C-alpha positions as CSV (number, residue, x, y, z in Angstrom):
1,X,0.1,0.2,0.3
2,X,1.3,3.6,-0.9
3,X,1.4,6.1,1.8
4,X,2.2,9.8,2.0
5,X,5.1,10.5,4.5
6,X,1.9,12.1,7.0
7,X,0.8,8.3,7.3
8,X,4.6,6.8,7.4
9,X,4.5,8.6,11.0
10,X,1.9,6.9,12.1
11,X,4.2,3.6,12.1
12,X,7.2,2.6,14.4
13,X,10.0,0.5,13.7
14,X,12.8,0.2,11.1
15,X,12.6,1.6,7.7
16,X,14.0,0.2,4.7
17,X,15.4,2.9,1.8
18,X,15.4,2.1,-1.7
19,X,17.2,3.3,-4.4
20,X,16.1,1.8,-7.7
21,X,18.1,1.2,-10.7
22,X,18.2,-0.9,-13.5
23,X,21.6,-2.3,-13.2
24,X,22.3,-1.5,-9.3
25,X,19.7,-1.1,-6.6
26,X,21.0,0.7,-3.2
27,X,20.0,-0.2,0.3
28,X,19.6,1.5,3.6
29,X,18.2,0.9,7.2
30,X,17.3,3.2,9.9
31,X,17.9,1.8,13.6
32,X,14.3,1.0,15.3
33,X,14.3,4.7,16.8
34,X,14.1,6.4,13.3
35,X,17.3,8.3,14.3
36,X,20.0,7.4,11.5
37,X,20.0,5.5,8.0
38,X,22.7,3.0,7.7
39,X,23.8,2.2,4.1
40,X,23.3,-2.0,3.2
41,X,24.9,-1.9,0.4
42,X,23.8,-2.5,-3.3
43,X,21.9,-5.5,-4.6
44,X,21.7,-6.7,-8.7
45,X,19.5,-9.8,-9.1
46,X,19.1,-8.5,-12.6
47,X,15.4,-7.7,-13.7
48,X,12.8,-5.4,-12.4
49,X,11.0,-8.7,-10.9
50,X,13.9,-10.2,-9.4
51,X,14.7,-7.1,-7.6
52,X,11.6,-6.4,-6.2
53,X,11.5,-9.9,-4.3
54,X,15.2,-9.3,-3.3
55,X,14.4,-6.2,-1.7
56,X,11.0,-7.7,-0.4
57,X,13.3,-10.4,1.4
58,X,15.5,-7.5,2.7
59,X,12.4,-6.1,4.4
60,X,11.7,-9.2,5.9
61,X,14.9,-10.2,6.7
62,X,15.4,-6.6,8.9
63,X,11.8,-6.5,10.1
64,X,11.5,-3.1,8.5
65,X,7.6,-2.2,9.0
66,X,7.9,0.5,6.1
67,X,9.9,1.1,2.9
68,X,11.0,4.3,1.3
69,X,11.6,5.0,-2.2
70,X,13.1,7.6,-4.2
71,X,10.6,9.0,-6.6
72,X,13.2,10.8,-9.4
73,X,11.1,14.3,-10.0
74,X,12.2,16.4,-12.7
75,X,13.9,20.1,-11.9
76,X,10.8,21.3,-12.5
77,X,9.1,19.1,-10.4
78,X,7.6,17.0,-13.5
79,X,7.5,13.2,-13.4
80,X,9.4,11.9,-16.7
81,X,10.0,8.0,-17.8
82,X,12.0,7.6,-14.8
83,X,9.9,8.0,-12.5
84,X,7.2,5.8,-14.1
85,X,9.8,3.2,-14.2
86,X,10.3,3.8,-10.5
87,X,6.5,3.4,-9.9
88,X,6.2,0.2,-12.1
89,X,9.2,-1.3,-9.7
90,X,6.9,-0.2,-6.6
91,X,3.9,-2.3,-7.9
92,X,5.6,-5.3,-8.5
93,X,6.9,-4.8,-4.7
94,X,3.7,-4.1,-3.1
95,X,2.7,-7.4,-4.5
96,X,5.3,-9.2,-2.6
97,X,4.9,-7.4,0.5
98,X,1.2,-6.2,0.6
99,X,0.6,-5.2,4.1
100,X,3.9,-3.0,4.4
101,X,3.6,0.5,3.6
102,X,5.6,2.1,0.7
103,X,6.6,6.1,0.5
104,X,8.1,7.8,-2.1
105,X,10.2,10.1,-1.6
106,X,11.7,12.8,-3.7
107,X,15.4,11.9,-4.8
108,X,16.0,15.6,-6.4
109,X,19.8,16.3,-5.9
110,X,20.4,12.8,-3.9
111,X,22.8,11.3,-6.3
112,X,24.2,15.0,-6.5
113,X,24.8,15.3,-3.1
114,X,26.2,11.6,-2.8
115,X,28.6,12.8,-5.7
116,X,29.6,15.4,-3.8
117,X,30.2,13.6,-0.9
118,X,32.4,11.0,-2.8
119,X,34.7,13.7,-4.2
120,X,34.9,15.0,-1.0
121,X,37.1,12.1,0.4
122,X,38.6,11.1,-2.9
123,X,36.4,8.2,-3.7
124,X,37.3,7.1,-7.7
125,X,36.9,4.7,-9.7
126,X,35.3,0.8,-8.7
127,X,34.8,1.9,-5.7
128,X,32.5,5.0,-6.1
129,X,30.5,2.9,-8.5
130,X,30.3,0.4,-5.8
131,X,29.2,3.2,-3.1
132,X,26.9,5.5,-4.4
133,X,24.2,3.9,-4.7
134,X,24.1,2.7,-1.4
135,X,24.9,6.4,-0.3
136,X,21.8,7.4,-2.4
137,X,19.5,5.4,-0.6
138,X,21.0,6.5,2.8
139,X,20.5,9.9,1.9
140,X,16.9,9.0,0.4
141,X,16.0,7.6,3.7
142,X,17.8,10.2,6.3
143,X,15.9,12.7,4.1
144,X,12.8,10.7,4.9
145,X,13.8,10.1,8.8
146,X,14.4,14.1,8.8
147,X,11.1,15.1,7.4
148,X,9.2,12.8,10.0
149,X,11.2,14.1,13.1
150,X,9.8,17.7,11.7
151,X,6.2,16.1,11.7
152,X,6.4,15.9,15.6
């Protein structure tokens, strides 16, 4: 079920953050108190359905009570092909975890923030590829956690 950030406030427990990508999908998880997002790494199972299955399994393994998924929004606030692609992925994910609420989070500037951080830490080459999606998921989730704190 798709919910808003305001409705997410009504749940308690760990949240899984997802930065969906065609090749790699970054994952992050919050602590039970929802204070801090921690990167978990990436998954690359191949294909949208397999990725949805892998994310659903991760939800179960970490006993997450909700999922936040980064939604690519254009700088002018419109939604393009990438946003539609993410919505299709979330539809598949909903089928696999029907009792777990899913919330979209605007991910504008997330990759830029991750890139800036990696530049500042001089992370280059293969190492950069390995961590950018995880870091993006972590930023998406931390943004959601920060918004939840401000709603209280």
